[in-house]
N, C-alpha and C positions, 0 to 999 in steps of 0.2 A: 905373387905380387900382381896387383892390378894396375892398369894404366889405360889412358885414353887411346882409342884406336887412331885418332888423328895424329898422335905423337909417335906411335910405334907400328901401326899396321901398314903393310905395303899398299900403295894406291892401285896396284894391279889386281888385287883381290876384292872381295866384298863379303858382307855378312849374309848368311843364308840361314833361315830357320831349319833346324834339324828335327825338332819335336814341338808340337803344340797341343794345347788342351782348350777347347772352346769354353769361354766363361759362361756360366749359367747361374740363375738365381737358385738359392738352396732351399728346397722344401723342408718342412719340419722333420720328416723321417730321415733326411740326409745330413742333418746338422752333426757336428762333432758330438760324441757321447758325453753324458755327465761323468765327471765333474767339469769337463772342458766347455760346456755350455751351461751357464748358471748366473743368475742374478743380473741379467741384462748384459753380461759380458761373454764374449766368445773367445776361447783360447787365451784367457788371461794367465800370465806366468806359466806359459806352456810352450813346450818344444814339439814341433810337428816335423816328422821325417817322412819324406816321400821318395819313391824311385820312379824314374821314367826311362824309356828306352829311346835313344837317339836313332836316327837313320843314317845320315852321313857323318863322318868324323871330322875332326879338326884339332889344331894345336891350341886354339884359344876359344873361349866361349863367353857368353853373357846370358843373363836370365831376364825374363819378364814376369812381373807380377801384376795381377789385375784386381781392381776394386770396382769392376763394372756394375755390380748389383749391390754393393755395400750400402747400408743405411747410415754409415758414419765413416770417418777417415780410417784407414788401415795402418796402424803404427807398427812397422816391422823393426824389431830391435837388433837382430843379428841373423846372418845367413851364412851357411857354409855349403860347399860341395865336396863330394867324396866318391870313391868307387865302392859300390856295395860288395859285401863279402861274397866271393865266388861268382861275381858278375851276375847275381841273381836278382830278379824283380821281387819287390814286396818284402824285402828283409830289413830288419832293424839294425843289423851290424854292418860295419864298413871295413874295408881293407886297412889294416894298421898303417899309419903314416900318410894316408891319402887325403886327410881332411884339410881343406884350404878355405880361408874366409873370403867372402864376397863383399864388395863395397859398392857404395852409391855416391858418386861425386867425392870419392875418397873417404866417405864416412861408413861406419859399421851398419847404421840403420837408415831407414827412410820412412816417411809418412806418405802413403798413397792417397791422394784426394778421392772423394766420392766420384764414382763414374770414370776414373782415370786408370792408367797403367803406368808402371815405371820400368825402365831398362837399367840393369846394373852396369857397373864399370866392366870393361873387358878384363878377363882373367886368363893368365897362362895356365891352362889345365888341359892337357891332351885327352881327347876321347876317341876311341876307335869306332868305326862304323858298326852299327847294330849293338853297341854296348849299352849297358844300363848305367844310370847316373843317379846318385843319391843327393837330394837337396834337403837341407835341414834348416828350419826357420824357428826363431824364438820370438814370441810376442810377450813382452813384459807387462804391458797394460791391457792387452787384448783389444778386440774390436767391440766398441760400445754400441752394438746393435744386433738385433735378431735377424737382420738381413745381411747376408754375406755372399761372397762369390765362390763358387766351387765348380767341379765337374763330377757329378754323382757317378757317372758310368765309367769310372777309371779302370775297372776290372784289374785293379792293382791295390795291394794292401799298404796302407799308411800307418804310421806309429805315432802315438801321442804320449807324452810324459810331462809331469809337472817340473818346473824349473828350467834353467838354461843348460841344455845338454848338446848344444850345437857342435861342440868339439869332441863329444863322446864317440868312442869306437863301437859301442853297443848300447842298447836301451833295454836292459832286462826289466821285465815286469810292465812294459808299456801297454797301453790300451791300443787296440787296432780298429781300423775302419777301412772299408773298401771304397774310399772316395779320395779325390784330389781337392785341395783347397788353395786358392790364390795364385798358384803357379800356372802361368798360361803359355810360356814359351821358353825354348832354349835355342840360341843361335850359335853357329860356329863361323869362324873366319876361314874363308876358302880362297887360298892363293890362286887356285886355278879357275875361280869363278863358277862354282857349282850353281845348280838351279833347284827349284822345288815344284812339286805338284801338290796342290791342295785338293783334298777329297771333301766335298761339302755334302753332308748326308744326315740321316736320322739314326735310329738305333741299329739298323743293319750295318752301318759304317762304324758306329760307336762300339759295336761288338757284342750286343746281347746274344747269348748263346755260346760265346767264346769262353776260353778257360781263364779263370782268375789267376793272375801272375804268369800266364802262359804266352802272352803277346802273340795270339794266333787269330786276330781279327783279319779281315781280308786286306786292309791297307798294310798291316804288318807283313803279310805274305808277299804282297806286291813289292814292298821295300826289299825283302830278301832276294827276290828275283832281279830287281834292278841292280842290287849290289853285286850280283854275280855276272852281270853283263859288262863287257869291255867298254861299251860306248854309253852305258847308263849308270855306272857306279857312283857318279857324283850327283845323282838326282835324289833329293830328299823327298820323303812322303809325309805330308802333314795332314793328320786325321782331324778334321773339323766336323765329325759326326756328333750329334746330340740326340739323346733319346726323346722320342715324341715330337721331333721337329717337323714342321710343315713348311712348304714353300711360300704359301700365300698368307697364312694367319699365324699369330703367335701361339705357342703351346707352352711347353716347359722352357721358357725363354723365347727370344725373338725369332721370327720367321727367317727363312733363308734370304728373302729379299731384304729384310731389315738388318741382318747381320753380315751381309755380303762385304761391305767396305771394311768392317773390323776383322772378319775372319778369313778374308781372301786377300783383298788389295793391300791391307796393312802388314801382311806377312813379308818377311825379307826374302828376296830372290825368287818370287813366284813366276813361273813361266807357263804353267798349265793348270787347268781346273777340271776335275771330274765331278760331275753333278749326278748324284744318285739319291734322289728323294722325290716324294710325291704320294707314296702309299698312305701316309697319315692324312694328307688332304682328302684323298678319296675315302678313306675309312671313317673319317669323322664328319663327312658331309651327309646330308639327308639321303637315305637309300630309296630315292625315287628316280624314275627315268629322266624327268625334267631337271632335277637338281644335279644329277650326276653328269648329264650332258653339258650343263653349264659349267660345272666344276672342271671337267676335262678340258674345255676350251679355255677357261681361266688359267688352268695349270700350264697349258702350253704357252699362253701369253706370258706367264711368269717366267718360264724357262727362257723365252726369247729376250725378256728384259735382262736376265742374268748374263746371257751371251753378249748382248750389246754393251753392257757395262764392263764386262771382262775384256772385250775386244778394245775398248777405249784405253785400256792399260796394257795392251799388247799381250794379253793372256789368251791362249787357245783354250777352248772348252770342249770337253768330250762328254756326251750325254749317255747315261746308262739307262736301259729300259728297266721298268719296274718288275720285280719278282712276283710270283703268284701269291695270292691271298686266299685261295679257295680252301674252305674248311675252317678258316679263322673264326672263332666264336665272336671275336670283337668286331671284325670288319666284313666278313662275308655276309651276303644277304640272299634269301631264298630265291628272289626273282632275278638275281644276277645283274642288277644295275651297276654295282660297283665293279664287277668283273668287266662289264661292257665299257665302263669308263677307263679301266686299266688298259684294255685292249686298244681303245681309241688313242690314249696317250702314247702307248708304245708304238703304234703305227705312225704317229706324228714324229716321235723321236727318230724313228728309223728313216722316214721318207721325206720329211719337210726340208732337209738340207740346211737347217739352221746351225746345227752343231758341226764342229770341225772334224769330229769322228764320232762313231757310235759304238758303245760297248753293250752287246746284247746279253745282259745278265739274265733276262727272262729266259732266253733259250738255254742258258747254262743251268739254271736252277730248277726248271720245270720238269715234271714227270712226263716223259713222252707219251705214256699211255693215258694220262689225264692231265693235259697241259695247264689247266686252271689251278693245279696244285703243285706244291714243291715235291721234288723227288724225295722219297722217304728217307734216304740216307743223308739228305741235306736238311731235313726238317727237325728243328730243335724241340718240337713237340707242340707248339702253339699254331703251327701251320702258317707262320708268318716270318719267324726268325730262323737263322741257319745254325747248323752245327759247325765245329771247326773244319770238318771235311767240306761242307758247303762253302765256307769262306775261302778255303784253299782253292776250290774250283773257280770261284769268281776271279781270284787273283791270277790263277793260271791262264785264264781266258783273255787277259789284257795283253795286247800286242806291245812288246817293249819298244818297237820302233817308233811308237808315238812319242817317246821321250828322248829321242836322239837329237842331234844338232839340227836335223832337217824335220823333226817332228813338230 
């Protein structure tokens, strides 16, 4: 049964995001497969089943859906939540008897305006910390545009099937795709007043090199560590990493400066921000001494803007140094101008005193024998992204006391 939090939620608690997915424009290669993209309609008469992994738990939840980059209104016909079979990520089956409908202003469906998001009614549906959650959406009409909102780097398998199967306990014969669509957040009601840390980053945070359906990105590992701590177990970790993201300029979606209000400030219960990006700014700028020197200075100025804006909302900001890019075919340059910029940016992060704390990810990930390169065991193969072992090392290096009551 759903109900308004103003009628039944205790005033002593609050809503806190437990999971997020940064909305992005959907490139052609990341659209739903045919026949779910056809004739100017996307997901017409289609059921979309997705699984997400929450960080903190709660007895009540609500969902958020985004049409940030849609070219037409998003008409959602029906939504359900359930527990995935075996608490597994990326599966099409759910635990028998666990399916519950989600409503919007008491109605089964909702139309999301172009550029907007919607928040569902609150639903009594207990979720445990670190549990997987299945969200199933049916679109009778489909979205009448080739421009839709998604999160391509889900590293989680979604299932698509024709017709309304929101109540189904399994989706045999479904098509699969490793992307999330439309779903941008899950909130839980915290009677004890939990808090959240947002991680704002690029593909290193989004998890390129991690295991599909393995939930072993570095924010996932950090969440597990926080859950095990007596003073940090109520801290949610919100992964707002997007592949190709830059701090200063747009890439596959808006820059960190442009999406800051939407992806950080607008999330429920945020108390801390970890900022870990900038390598794409360096890697896509001209590889000359003058251009890279200017870029490094501009990047530090961009970081400072984010800190100032976060502090205005009472959010502490922890800056992470940039991991090595030596040997990267895409970003390394023979003259070493981009490496010089990375070193200059990292020195500023460590020494300028702008951040409330510094996470030295460069020191964690680099090869001590060749510091401009990643440690071989942490190198996914492109000399830029990390393996699951590398992501674990980043998470293990984060001091948990940064997220306590005095942090």
